[in-house]
C-alpha positions in Angstrom: 202.7 -250.7 -93.8 201.8 -254.4 -93.2 198.9 -256.0 -94.9 195.9 -257.1 -92.8 195.4 -260.8 -92.3 191.9 -261.8 -91.1 190.1 -265.1 -90.3 186.5 -265.7 -90.9 183.7 -268.0 -92.3 182.5 -268.1 -95.9 178.8 -267.1 -96.0 178.3 -266.9 -99.7 180.0 -268.5 -102.8 177.5 -267.6 -105.5 179.8 -265.3 -107.5 182.3 -266.5 -110.0 185.8 -266.3 -108.4 184.2 -264.4 -105.5 183.2 -265.3 -102.0 181.8 -263.3 -99.0 183.5 -263.8 -95.7 182.2 -262.7 -92.3 184.9 -261.7 -89.8 183.9 -261.5 -86.1 185.9 -259.4 -83.7 185.7 -259.1 -80.0 187.0 -256.1 -78.0 186.5 -254.3 -74.7 184.4 -251.2 -75.0 186.3 -248.2 -73.8 183.5 -246.6 -71.8 181.2 -249.5 -70.9 184.1 -251.9 -70.0 182.3 -254.9 -71.4 183.2 -257.2 -74.2 181.5 -256.3 -77.5 181.4 -258.5 -80.6 181.2 -257.0 -84.1 180.8 -258.6 -87.5 181.9 -257.3 -90.8 181.4 -258.8 -94.3 184.3 -258.7 -96.8 184.1 -259.5 -100.5 187.0 -261.8 -101.3 188.7 -263.0 -104.5 188.8 -266.9 -104.8 190.7 -267.6 -108.0 190.0 -271.4 -108.1 186.4 -271.3 -106.8 187.5 -273.9 -104.2 185.8 -272.6 -101.1 182.1 -273.3 -100.1 179.7 -272.0 -97.5 180.8 -272.8 -94.0 184.5 -273.0 -94.7 186.9 -271.2 -92.3 189.4 -269.2 -94.3 192.3 -266.7 -93.8 192.2 -263.6 -96.0 194.8 -261.0 -96.8 194.6 -257.4 -98.0 195.6 -256.9 -101.6 195.3 -254.4 -104.5 191.8 -253.5 -105.6 190.5 -256.4 -107.8 187.1 -254.9 -108.5 184.8 -252.2 -107.1 184.3 -254.0 -103.8 187.0 -256.7 -103.6 190.1 -255.7 -101.7 191.0 -259.1 -100.2 192.1 -262.5 -101.4 192.1 -266.0 -99.8 195.5 -267.3 -98.6 194.5 -270.6 -96.9 191.9 -272.9 -95.5 191.7 -272.9 -91.7 189.7 -276.1 -91.3 
């Protein structure tokens, strides 16, 4: 099964080696037939503490690192 790769924006970098990323997704609603936008927050592992608020990043699914962290940063999209 392939790993998920998502793109989003860093909204918090307060934790040590952790950031919070918001991923926005647009899709067409099956019944209403209109474009709907959803947002979801992911807790992401940042080994080098190199990303700050407002940075665009790509994240990838990985093994569980802590209770809530299941993703890690792979690259900067800026």
